N, C-alpha and C positions, 0 to 999 in steps of 0.2 A: 546538302550539308555534308561535310566530311567528318569522319570519326576522329576524335582527339588522339594524339600520339600518347602511347602508354609505354613507359620505360619498364623494363623487367629486370632491374638490378637487384642485388641482394637487400638493399635498404627497403625497397618497395615490398618485397616478399616478406621481410621480417615485420614490417609495420602491419601488413594485413593479417598475418598469423598471430601476432601479439594481441590484437584487438579481439580476434575470434577466441583465442585461448582465455583471455580475461573474462569474456562473456560466459564461457563454459564453466569457469571456476566458480563464479558467483552469480548464478542465474536469477536469484531473488534479491539482489542487492538494491535494486530500485524500489521494490515492494517494501523491504525493510526500512529503507530511508523514508519513504512516504508514511509508513505506519508510525515510525518514530516521531516524525514531524506532527502527525495528526494527534498522537496521544500526549504531546507536550503542551497542547493548547487547553486553556481552561474551559473554553466553550464546549469542547468535545466532552470533557468530564461532566459538565453541567447537563448536557443533553443526555448522556448515558444515565445520570442520576434521575433525571425527569422520566426517562423511559422505564427505569427500574421501579419508580413509584406507581406507575399506572396499574399493574396487577395487584399491588398492595392496596391501593385505594379501591379498586373494584372488589376485592375480598372483604374489605371493611364495610363497603356499602351493602354487599350481599348479606353479610352477617347481621348488620344492623336492621335490615328490612325484613328478614325472614324470622319466623317465630321459633320458639325453643324446641 
């Protein structure tokens, strides 16, 4: 197999550095996008609410079963 021809013109150099510079400027852009998508869903908020109720229900059960 032969290696592909790679041109080294100014357009190729600019395209490579532009992508690297954009990645360095916003390193958590993908994380922010995914978190934004996640917290816009109703099922996520429903699951967080259900998880928040677990310790409350345990505390109520412990208080109801123990004596004064």
